[in-house]
N, CA, C, O and the ligand as a Tripos MOL2 file, in Angstrom:
@<TRIPOS>MOLECULE
protein
  249   247    63     0     0
PROTEIN
NO_CHARGES

@<TRIPOS>ATOM
      1 N         -23.7230   28.0430    7.3670 N.3       1 MET1
      2 CA        -22.2920   27.8230    7.4640 C.3       1 MET1
      3 C         -21.5890   28.9290    6.5920 C.2       1 MET1
      4 O         -21.9720   29.1400    5.4410 O.2       1 MET1
      5 N         -20.7310   29.5100    7.0650 N.am      2 ALA2
      6 CA        -19.9150   30.3930    6.4280 C.3       2 ALA2
      7 C         -18.9750   29.7080    5.2400 C.2       2 ALA2
      8 O         -18.4020   28.6190    5.2650 O.2       2 ALA2
      9 N         -19.0050   30.5560    4.3550 N.am      3 VAL3
     10 CA        -18.1510   30.0770    2.9040 C.3       3 VAL3
     11 C         -16.9320   30.4740    3.4300 C.2       3 VAL3
     12 O         -16.7130   31.6140    3.8400 O.2       3 VAL3
     13 N         -16.0440   29.4630    3.4270 N.am      4 ARG4
     14 CA        -14.6170   29.7240    3.7100 C.3       4 ARG4
     15 C         -13.7790   29.6560    2.2280 C.2       4 ARG4
     16 O         -13.7980   28.7000    1.4530 O.2       4 ARG4
     17 N         -13.1110   30.8080    2.0660 N.am      5 ALA5
     18 CA        -12.2990   30.9360    0.9660 C.3       5 ALA5
     19 C         -11.1390   30.1400    1.0670 C.2       5 ALA5
     20 O         -10.4260   30.2250    2.0670 O.2       5 ALA5
     21 N         -10.8570   29.3260    0.0800 N.am      6 ARG6
     22 CA         -9.6630   28.4310    0.0730 C.3       6 ARG6
     23 C          -8.5090   29.1010   -0.4990 C.2       6 ARG6
     24 O          -8.0780   28.5940   -1.5340 O.2       6 ARG6
     25 N          -7.8840   30.1770   -0.0310 N.am      7 VAL7
     26 CA         -6.8810   30.7760   -0.5980 C.3       7 VAL7
     27 C          -5.5920   30.6870    0.1460 C.2       7 VAL7
     28 O          -5.7090   30.6790    1.3710 O.2       7 VAL7
     29 N          -4.5170   30.6280   -0.2910 N.am      8 LYS8
     30 CA         -3.1960   30.4630    0.3700 C.3       8 LYS8
     31 C          -2.3830   31.8080   -0.1740 C.2       8 LYS8
     32 O          -2.4150   32.0950   -1.3710 O.2       8 LYS8
     33 N          -1.6630   32.5990    0.7770 N.am      9 PRO9
     34 CA         -0.7780   33.5700    0.4620 C.3       9 PRO9
     35 C           0.4280   33.0430   -0.2270 C.2       9 PRO9
     36 O           0.9770   31.9660    0.0090 O.2       9 PRO9
     37 N           0.8380   34.0990   -1.2710 N.am     10 CYS10
     38 CA          2.3600   33.6950   -1.7550 C.3      10 CYS10
     39 C           3.3250   33.7750   -0.8780 C.2      10 CYS10
     40 O           3.2990   34.6740   -0.0370 O.2      10 CYS10
     41 N           4.2940   32.9000   -0.9160 N.am     11 HIS11
     42 CA          5.2890   32.8360    0.1410 C.3      11 HIS11
     43 C           6.2180   34.0120   -0.1570 C.2      11 HIS11
     44 O           6.9300   34.2670    0.8140 O.2      11 HIS11
     45 N           6.4350   34.8590   -1.2880 N.am     12 ILE12
     46 CA          7.2790   35.7160   -1.4440 C.3      12 ILE12
     47 C           6.6770   37.1590   -1.4090 C.2      12 ILE12
     48 O           7.2950   38.0990   -0.9120 O.2      12 ILE12
     49 N           5.5150   37.2720   -1.9290 N.am     13 CYS13
     50 CA          4.7590   38.5140   -2.0900 C.3      13 CYS13
     51 C           3.7160   38.8060   -1.1430 C.2      13 CYS13
     52 O           3.2470   39.9210   -0.9150 O.2      13 CYS13
     53 N           3.3570   37.6020   -0.5550 N.am     14 ASN14
     54 CA          1.8870   37.6310    0.4340 C.3      14 ASN14
     55 C           0.5460   37.8770   -0.1280 C.2      14 ASN14
     56 O          -0.4470   38.1000    0.5640 O.2      14 ASN14
     57 N           0.5660   37.8210   -1.5400 N.am     15 GLN15
     58 CA         -0.7170   38.1260   -2.1010 C.3      15 GLN15
     59 C          -1.3020   36.5460   -2.2450 C.2      15 GLN15
     60 O          -0.6000   35.5440   -2.3750 O.2      15 GLN15
     61 N          -2.4870   36.5850   -2.1980 N.am     16 SER16
     62 CA         -3.3700   35.4340   -2.2540 C.3      16 SER16
     63 C          -3.5570   35.4120   -3.8940 C.2      16 SER16
     64 O          -3.6940   36.4270   -4.5770 O.2      16 SER16
     65 N          -3.5370   34.1190   -4.3690 N.am     17 ALA17
     66 CA         -3.8160   33.9320   -5.7950 C.3      17 ALA17
     67 C          -4.6400   32.6510   -5.9210 C.2      17 ALA17
     68 O          -4.5030   31.7350   -5.1110 O.2      17 ALA17
     69 N          -5.4290   32.6010   -6.8640 N.am     18 PRO18
     70 CA         -6.4940   31.3420   -7.0730 C.3      18 PRO18
     71 C          -5.5350   30.2090   -7.6170 C.2      18 PRO18
     72 O          -5.9230   29.0420   -7.5550 O.2      18 PRO18
     73 N          -4.2740   30.5170   -8.1560 N.am     19 VAL19
     74 CA         -3.5180   29.2780   -8.4650 C.3      19 VAL19
     75 C          -1.9490   29.5590   -7.9120 C.2      19 VAL19
     76 O          -1.2520   30.5070   -8.2730 O.2      19 VAL19
     77 N          -1.6050   28.6360   -7.0650 N.am     20 LEU20
     78 CA         -0.1490   28.9360   -6.6720 C.3      20 LEU20
     79 C           0.7850   27.6210   -7.1490 C.2      20 LEU20
     80 O           0.2720   26.5120   -7.3050 O.2      20 LEU20
     81 N           2.0200   27.8390   -7.3320 N.am     21 TYR21
     82 CA          2.8560   26.6550   -7.5840 C.3      21 TYR21
     83 C           3.6280   26.2250   -6.1870 C.2      21 TYR21
     84 O           3.9790   26.9770   -5.2780 O.2      21 TYR21
     85 N           3.7800   24.8550   -6.2790 N.am     22 ARG22
     86 CA          4.4750   24.4710   -5.1660 C.3      22 ARG22
     87 C           5.8910   24.1520   -5.4650 C.2      22 ARG22
     88 O           6.2430   23.2300   -6.2010 O.2      22 ARG22
     89 N           6.6800   24.9720   -4.8480 N.am     23 VAL23
     90 CA          8.1360   24.7480   -5.2100 C.3      23 VAL23
     91 C           9.2370   25.0010   -4.1810 C.2      23 VAL23
     92 O           8.9870   25.7210   -3.2150 O.2      23 VAL23
     93 N          10.4690   24.4350   -4.3390 N.am     24 LYS24
     94 CA         11.6260   24.8210   -3.6910 C.3      24 LYS24
     95 C          12.4400   25.7100   -4.5040 C.2      24 LYS24
     96 O          12.4620   25.6190   -5.7310 O.2      24 LYS24
     97 N          13.0890   26.5400   -3.8700 N.am     25 TYR25
     98 CA         13.8960   27.3770   -4.6650 C.3      25 TYR25
     99 C          15.2500   27.7960   -4.0630 C.2      25 TYR25
    100 O          15.9970   28.6200   -4.5910 O.2      25 TYR25
    101 N          15.5030   27.1290   -2.8690 N.am     26 GLU26
    102 CA         16.7570   27.4920   -2.1200 C.3      26 GLU26
    103 C          17.2960   25.9980   -1.7940 C.2      26 GLU26
    104 O          16.4940   25.1270   -1.4560 O.2      26 GLU26
    105 N          18.6740   25.7330   -1.9080 N.am     27 GLU27
    106 CA         19.3020   24.4570   -1.8040 C.3      27 GLU27
    107 C          18.9090   23.7230   -0.5330 C.2      27 GLU27
    108 O          18.8170   22.5050   -0.6880 O.2      27 GLU27
    109 N          18.6630   24.1650    0.6460 N.am     28 GLU28
    110 CA         18.2230   23.6400    1.7550 C.3      28 GLU28
    111 C          16.6730   24.1090    1.9940 C.2      28 GLU28
    112 O          16.1430   23.8080    3.0630 O.2      28 GLU28
    113 N          16.0870   24.6990    1.2040 N.am     29 GLY29
    114 CA         14.8420   25.4320    1.4180 C.3      29 GLY29
    115 C          13.5780   24.0960    1.6700 C.2      29 GLY29
    116 O          13.7060   22.8940    1.4400 O.2      29 GLY29
    117 N          12.5810   24.7190    2.1260 N.am     30 ASP30
    118 CA         11.5380   23.9770    2.2810 C.3      30 ASP30
    119 C          10.5630   24.2360    1.1670 C.2      30 ASP30
    120 O          10.7090   25.2180    0.4400 O.2      30 ASP30
    121 N           9.5060   23.3290    0.9980 N.am     31 TRP31
    122 CA          8.6180   23.6590   -0.0750 C.3      31 TRP31
    123 C           7.7770   24.9660    0.3470 C.2      31 TRP31
    124 O           7.3840   25.0490    1.5110 O.2      31 TRP31
    125 N           7.5630   25.7370   -0.3540 N.am     32 VAL32
    126 CA          6.6880   26.8520   -0.2470 C.3      32 VAL32
    127 C           5.6150   27.0050   -1.6360 C.2      32 VAL32
    128 O           5.7060   26.3110   -2.6490 O.2      32 VAL32
    129 N           4.7370   27.9410   -1.4320 N.am     33 PHE33
    130 CA          3.8610   28.0310   -2.3230 C.3      33 PHE33
    131 C           3.9780   29.6280   -2.9290 C.2      33 PHE33
    132 O           3.9460   30.5960   -2.1690 O.2      33 PHE33
    133 N           4.1080   29.7440   -4.2890 N.am     34 VAL34
    134 CA          4.2630   31.1360   -4.9010 C.3      34 VAL34
    135 C           3.2830   31.3910   -6.0520 C.2      34 VAL34
    136 O           2.7660   30.4790   -6.6980 O.2      34 VAL34
    137 N           3.0710   32.6640   -6.2560 N.am     35 CYS35
    138 CA          2.0100   32.7450   -7.3520 C.3      35 CYS35
    139 C           2.7900   32.9570   -8.4190 C.2      35 CYS35
    140 O           3.9860   33.2340   -8.3370 O.2      35 CYS35
    141 N           2.0430   32.8170   -9.6550 N.am     36 PRO36
    142 CA          2.7030   32.5720  -10.7640 C.3      36 PRO36
    143 C           3.7830   33.7970  -11.2450 C.2      36 PRO36
    144 O           4.6470   33.5880  -12.0970 O.2      36 PRO36
    145 N           3.6080   35.0550  -10.5920 N.am     37 ASN37
    146 CA          4.4530   36.3220  -10.9560 C.3      37 ASN37
    147 C           5.7290   35.9230  -10.2530 C.2      37 ASN37
    148 O           6.7370   35.9720  -10.9580 O.2      37 ASN37
    149 N           5.8860   35.5230   -8.9490 N.am     38 CYS38
    150 CA          7.1290   35.1320   -8.1310 C.3      38 CYS38
    151 C           7.5650   33.8480   -8.9520 C.2      38 CYS38
    152 O           8.7120   33.7910   -9.3950 O.2      38 CYS38
    153 N           6.7690   32.9370   -9.1360 N.am     39 TRP39
    154 CA          7.3460   31.6720   -9.4890 C.3      39 TRP39
    155 C           8.2620   32.1810  -11.1680 C.2      39 TRP39
    156 O           9.2710   31.5770  -11.5300 O.2      39 TRP39
    157 N           7.7350   33.1950  -11.8710 N.am     40 GLN40
    158 CA          8.8650   33.4530  -13.1180 C.3      40 GLN40
    159 C          10.3200   33.7970  -12.4570 C.2      40 GLN40
    160 O          11.3960   33.4320  -12.9310 O.2      40 GLN40
    161 N          10.1380   34.5880  -11.2420 N.am     41 ASP41
    162 CA         11.3510   35.2930  -10.8410 C.3      41 ASP41
    163 C          12.1750   34.2190  -10.2410 C.2      41 ASP41
    164 O          13.3770   34.2510  -10.5050 O.2      41 ASP41
    165 N          11.7240   33.2640   -9.4700 N.am     42 ILE42
    166 CA         12.4150   32.3440   -8.6340 C.3      42 ILE42
    167 C          12.7430   31.1910   -9.5850 C.2      42 ILE42
    168 O          13.6850   30.4760   -9.2430 O.2      42 ILE42
    169 N          12.1360   30.9150  -10.6800 N.am     43 SER43
    170 CA         12.2020   29.6700  -11.3770 C.3      43 SER43
    171 C          13.4370   29.9270  -12.5870 C.2      43 SER43
    172 O          13.9700   28.9680  -13.1450 O.2      43 SER43
    173 N          13.7860   31.2940  -12.8850 N.am     44 GLN44
    174 CA         14.5530   31.3040  -13.9380 C.3      44 GLN44
    175 C          15.9410   31.6140  -13.4140 C.2      44 GLN44
    176 O          16.1180   32.4300  -12.5100 O.2      44 GLN44
    177 N          17.0310   30.8690  -14.0670 N.am     45 ASP45
    178 CA         18.4400   30.7570  -13.8920 C.3      45 ASP45
    179 C          18.5770   30.3060  -12.5130 C.2      45 ASP45
    180 O          19.5570   30.7660  -11.9280 O.2      45 ASP45
    181 N          17.7370   29.4220  -11.7790 N.am     46 ASN46
    182 CA         17.6930   28.9720  -10.4940 C.3      46 ASN46
    183 C          18.2060   27.5350  -10.3850 C.2      46 ASN46
    184 O          17.3400   26.7360  -10.7420 O.2      46 ASN46
    185 N          19.3020   26.9900  -10.0170 N.am     47 PRO47
    186 CA         19.7000   25.6010  -10.1220 C.3      47 PRO47
    187 C          19.0690   24.8850   -9.0420 C.2      47 PRO47
    188 O          19.0400   23.6570   -9.1230 O.2      47 PRO47
    189 N          18.5340   25.4870   -7.9950 N.am     48 PHE48
    190 CA         17.8910   24.9850   -6.7920 C.3      48 PHE48
    191 C          16.3150   24.6900   -6.9850 C.2      48 PHE48
    192 O          15.5970   24.0970   -6.1800 O.2      48 PHE48
    193 N          15.9600   25.2030   -8.1530 N.am     49 TYR49
    194 CA         14.4380   25.3490   -8.1510 C.3      49 TYR49
    195 C          13.8600   23.8710   -8.6500 C.2      49 TYR49
    196 O          14.3360   23.2920   -9.6260 O.2      49 TYR49
    197 N          12.8340   23.3710   -7.8960 N.am     50 VAL50
    198 CA         12.3090   22.2910   -7.8990 C.3      50 VAL50
    199 C          10.6890   22.4300   -8.0300 C.2      50 VAL50
    200 O          10.1280   23.1930   -7.2440 O.2      50 VAL50
    201 N           9.9680   21.7630   -8.9340 N.am     51 TYR51
    202 CA          8.6320   22.0920   -9.2480 C.3      51 TYR51
    203 C           7.8890   20.8930   -8.6210 C.2      51 TYR51
    204 O           8.1530   19.7360   -8.9470 O.2      51 TYR51
    205 N           6.9560   21.2120   -7.7160 N.am     52 GLY52
    206 CA          6.1680   20.0110   -6.8510 C.3      52 GLY52
    207 C           4.7900   20.0640   -7.1530 C.2      52 GLY52
    208 O           4.0980   19.1710   -6.6660 O.2      52 GLY52
    209 N           4.2710   20.8800   -7.8210 N.am     53 GLY53
    210 CA          2.9920   20.5290   -8.3040 C.3      53 GLY53
    211 C           2.0910   22.2220   -8.1580 C.2      53 GLY53
    212 O           2.4860   23.2280   -7.5690 O.2      53 GLY53
    213 N           0.9770   22.0370   -8.8300 N.am     54 THR54
    214 CA          0.2310   23.2660   -8.6230 C.3      54 THR54
    215 C          -1.0500   23.1700   -7.7990 C.2      54 THR54
    216 O          -1.7570   22.1620   -7.8010 O.2      54 THR54
    217 N          -1.2980   24.2120   -7.1310 N.am     55 TRP55
    218 CA         -2.4990   24.2520   -6.0450 C.3      55 TRP55
    219 C          -3.4950   25.1370   -6.6010 C.2      55 TRP55
    220 O          -3.1800   26.2960   -6.8700 O.2      55 TRP55
    221 N          -4.6210   24.7250   -6.7930 N.am     56 LYS56
    222 CA         -5.8270   25.6350   -7.0880 C.3      56 LYS56
    223 C          -6.7490   25.9720   -6.0830 C.2      56 LYS56
    224 O          -6.8910   25.0600   -5.2680 O.2      56 LYS56
    225 N          -7.4380   26.9980   -5.8620 N.am     57 ALA57
    226 CA         -8.1090   27.4230   -4.7740 C.3      57 ALA57
    227 C          -9.5880   26.7510   -4.8410 C.2      57 ALA57
    228 O         -10.3300   26.5560   -3.8780 O.2      57 ALA57
    229 N          -9.8630   26.4140   -6.3240 N.am     58 GLU58
    230 CA        -11.2410   25.7680   -6.6390 C.3      58 GLU58
    231 C         -10.8870   24.4100   -7.1920 C.2      58 GLU58
    232 O         -10.1940   24.2670   -8.2000 O.2      58 GLU58
    233 N         -11.3550   23.4960   -6.5390 N.am     59 LYS59
    234 CA        -11.2020   22.0400   -7.2200 C.3      59 LYS59
    235 C         -12.3410   22.1110   -8.1630 C.2      59 LYS59
    236 O         -13.4070   22.7190   -8.0590 O.2      59 LYS59
    237 N         -11.8260   21.2700   -9.2110 N.am     60 ALA60
    238 CA        -12.7730   21.1350  -10.3500 C.3      60 ALA60
    239 C         -13.9100   20.1580   -9.9450 C.2      60 ALA60
    240 O         -13.6390   19.0210   -9.5590 O.2      60 ALA60
    241 N         -15.1960   20.6160  -10.0390 N.am     61 LYS61
    242 CA        -16.4620   19.7960   -9.7120 C.3      61 LYS61
    243 C         -17.3290   19.7500  -10.8140 C.2      61 LYS61
    244 O         -17.8240   20.7200  -11.3880 O.2      61 LYS61
    245 N         -17.5170   18.2930  -11.1330 N.am     62 LYS62
    246 CA        -18.2030   18.1910  -12.1700 C.3      62 LYS62
    247 C         -19.3110   16.9810  -11.9900 C.2      62 LYS62
    248 O         -20.0900   16.7170  -12.9060 O.2      62 LYS62
    249 ZN          3.9220   36.1070   -5.2360 Zn       63 ZN63
@<TRIPOS>BOND
     1     1     2 1
     2     2     3 1
     3     3     4 2
     4     3     5 am
     5     5     6 1
     6     6     7 1
     7     7     8 2
     8     7     9 am
     9     9    10 1
    10    10    11 1
    11    11    12 2
    12    11    13 am
    13    13    14 1
    14    14    15 1
    15    15    16 2
    16    15    17 am
    17    17    18 1
    18    18    19 1
    19    19    20 2
    20    19    21 am
    21    21    22 1
    22    22    23 1
    23    23    24 2
    24    23    25 am
    25    25    26 1
    26    26    27 1
    27    27    28 2
    28    27    29 am
    29    29    30 1
    30    30    31 1
    31    31    32 2
    32    31    33 am
    33    33    34 1
    34    34    35 1
    35    35    36 2
    36    35    37 am
    37    37    38 1
    38    38    39 1
    39    39    40 2
    40    39    41 am
    41    41    42 1
    42    42    43 1
    43    43    44 2
    44    43    45 am
    45    45    46 1
    46    46    47 1
    47    47    48 2
    48    47    49 am
    49    49    50 1
    50    50    51 1
    51    51    52 2
    52    51    53 am
    53    53    54 1
    54    54    55 1
    55    55    56 2
    56    55    57 am
    57    57    58 1
    58    58    59 1
    59    59    60 2
    60    59    61 am
    61    61    62 1
    62    62    63 1
    63    63    64 2
    64    63    65 am
    65    65    66 1
    66    66    67 1
    67    67    68 2
    68    67    69 am
    69    69    70 1
    70    70    71 1
    71    71    72 2
    72    71    73 am
    73    73    74 1
    74    74    75 1
    75    75    76 2
    76    75    77 am
    77    77    78 1
    78    78    79 1
    79    79    80 2
    80    79    81 am
    81    81    82 1
    82    82    83 1
    83    83    84 2
    84    83    85 am
    85    85    86 1
    86    86    87 1
    87    87    88 2
    88    87    89 am
    89    89    90 1
    90    90    91 1
    91    91    92 2
    92    91    93 am
    93    93    94 1
    94    94    95 1
    95    95    96 2
    96    95    97 am
    97    97    98 1
    98    98    99 1
    99    99   100 2
   100    99   101 am
   101   101   102 1
   102   102   103 1
   103   103   104 2
   104   103   105 am
   105   105   106 1
   106   106   107 1
   107   107   108 2
   108   107   109 am
   109   109   110 1
   110   110   111 1
   111   111   112 2
   112   111   113 am
   113   113   114 1
   114   114   115 1
   115   115   116 2
   116   115   117 am
   117   117   118 1
   118   118   119 1
   119   119   120 2
   120   119   121 am
   121   121   122 1
   122   122   123 1
   123   123   124 2
   124   123   125 am
   125   125   126 1
   126   126   127 1
   127   127   128 2
   128   127   129 am
   129   129   130 1
   130   130   131 1
   131   131   132 2
   132   131   133 am
   133   133   134 1
   134   134   135 1
   135   135   136 2
   136   135   137 am
   137   137   138 1
   138   138   139 1
   139   139   140 2
   140   139   141 am
   141   141   142 1
   142   142   143 1
   143   143   144 2
   144   143   145 am
   145   145   146 1
   146   146   147 1
   147   147   148 2
   148   147   149 am
   149   149   150 1
   150   150   151 1
   151   151   152 2
   152   151   153 am
   153   153   154 1
   154   154   155 1
   155   155   156 2
   156   155   157 am
   157   157   158 1
   158   158   159 1
   159   159   160 2
   160   159   161 am
   161   161   162 1
   162   162   163 1
   163   163   164 2
   164   163   165 am
   165   165   166 1
   166   166   167 1
   167   167   168 2
   168   167   169 am
   169   169   170 1
   170   170   171 1
   171   171   172 2
   172   171   173 am
   173   173   174 1
   174   174   175 1
   175   175   176 2
   176   175   177 am
   177   177   178 1
   178   178   179 1
   179   179   180 2
   180   179   181 am
   181   181   182 1
   182   182   183 1
   183   183   184 2
   184   183   185 am
   185   185   186 1
   186   186   187 1
   187   187   188 2
   188   187   189 am
   189   189   190 1
   190   190   191 1
   191   191   192 2
   192   191   193 am
   193   193   194 1
   194   194   195 1
   195   195   196 2
   196   195   197 am
   197   197   198 1
   198   198   199 1
   199   199   200 2
   200   199   201 am
   201   201   202 1
   202   202   203 1
   203   203   204 2
   204   203   205 am
   205   205   206 1
   206   206   207 1
   207   207   208 2
   208   207   209 am
   209   209   210 1
   210   210   211 1
   211   211   212 2
   212   211   213 am
   213   213   214 1
   214   214   215 1
   215   215   216 2
   216   215   217 am
   217   217   218 1
   218   218   219 1
   219   219   220 2
   220   219   221 am
   221   221   222 1
   222   222   223 1
   223   223   224 2
   224   223   225 am
   225   225   226 1
   226   226   227 1
   227   227   228 2
   228   227   229 am
   229   229   230 1
   230   230   231 1
   231   231   232 2
   232   231   233 am
   233   233   234 1
   234   234   235 1
   235   235   236 2
   236   235   237 am
   237   237   238 1
   238   238   239 1
   239   239   240 2
   240   239   241 am
   241   241   242 1
   242   242   243 1
   243   243   244 2
   244   243   245 am
   245   245   246 1
   246   246   247 1
   247   247   248 2
@<TRIPOS>SUBSTRUCTURE
     1 MET1         2 RESIDUE 1 A MET
     2 ALA2         6 RESIDUE 1 A ALA
     3 VAL3        10 RESIDUE 1 A VAL
     4 ARG4        14 RESIDUE 1 A ARG
     5 ALA5        18 RESIDUE 1 A ALA
     6 ARG6        22 RESIDUE 1 A ARG
     7 VAL7        26 RESIDUE 1 A VAL
     8 LYS8        30 RESIDUE 1 A LYS
     9 PRO9        34 RESIDUE 1 A PRO
    10 CYS10       38 RESIDUE 1 A CYS
    11 HIS11       42 RESIDUE 1 A HIS
    12 ILE12       46 RESIDUE 1 A ILE
    13 CYS13       50 RESIDUE 1 A CYS
    14 ASN14       54 RESIDUE 1 A ASN
    15 GLN15       58 RESIDUE 1 A GLN
    16 SER16       62 RESIDUE 1 A SER
    17 ALA17       66 RESIDUE 1 A ALA
    18 PRO18       70 RESIDUE 1 A PRO
    19 VAL19       74 RESIDUE 1 A VAL
    20 LEU20       78 RESIDUE 1 A LEU
    21 TYR21       82 RESIDUE 1 A TYR
    22 ARG22       86 RESIDUE 1 A ARG
    23 VAL23       90 RESIDUE 1 A VAL
    24 LYS24       94 RESIDUE 1 A LYS
    25 TYR25       98 RESIDUE 1 A TYR
    26 GLU26      102 RESIDUE 1 A GLU
    27 GLU27      106 RESIDUE 1 A GLU
    28 GLU28      110 RESIDUE 1 A GLU
    29 GLY29      114 RESIDUE 1 A GLY
    30 ASP30      118 RESIDUE 1 A ASP
    31 TRP31      122 RESIDUE 1 A TRP
    32 VAL32      126 RESIDUE 1 A VAL
    33 PHE33      130 RESIDUE 1 A PHE
    34 VAL34      134 RESIDUE 1 A VAL
    35 CYS35      138 RESIDUE 1 A CYS
    36 PRO36      142 RESIDUE 1 A PRO
    37 ASN37      146 RESIDUE 1 A ASN
    38 CYS38      150 RESIDUE 1 A CYS
    39 TRP39      154 RESIDUE 1 A TRP
    40 GLN40      158 RESIDUE 1 A GLN
    41 ASP41      162 RESIDUE 1 A ASP
    42 ILE42      166 RESIDUE 1 A ILE
    43 SER43      170 RESIDUE 1 A SER
    44 GLN44      174 RESIDUE 1 A GLN
    45 ASP45      178 RESIDUE 1 A ASP
    46 ASN46      182 RESIDUE 1 A ASN
    47 PRO47      186 RESIDUE 1 A PRO
    48 PHE48      190 RESIDUE 1 A PHE
    49 TYR49      194 RESIDUE 1 A TYR
    50 VAL50      198 RESIDUE 1 A VAL
    51 TYR51      202 RESIDUE 1 A TYR
    52 GLY52      206 RESIDUE 1 A GLY
    53 GLY53      210 RESIDUE 1 A GLY
    54 THR54      214 RESIDUE 1 A THR
    55 TRP55      218 RESIDUE 1 A TRP
    56 LYS56      222 RESIDUE 1 A LYS
    57 ALA57      226 RESIDUE 1 A ALA
    58 GLU58      230 RESIDUE 1 A GLU
    59 LYS59      234 RESIDUE 1 A LYS
    60 ALA60      238 RESIDUE 1 A ALA
    61 LYS61      242 RESIDUE 1 A LYS
    62 LYS62      246 RESIDUE 1 A LYS
    63 ZN63       249 GROUP 0 **** ****
């Protein structure tokens, strides 16, 4: 069985990241996933910014 990397690309820069933030950043926008770098850009001084959770590529397994 092939190992499937569970990665999502960032909505803004298209880079995949191990941790992404689920956010809305436009008044009528949809939920999107952004990397921590872009998250800083879109969350600052943005009245439409809504935080919807954190997505991690690796689920904690214990
Ligand atoms: Zn990004």
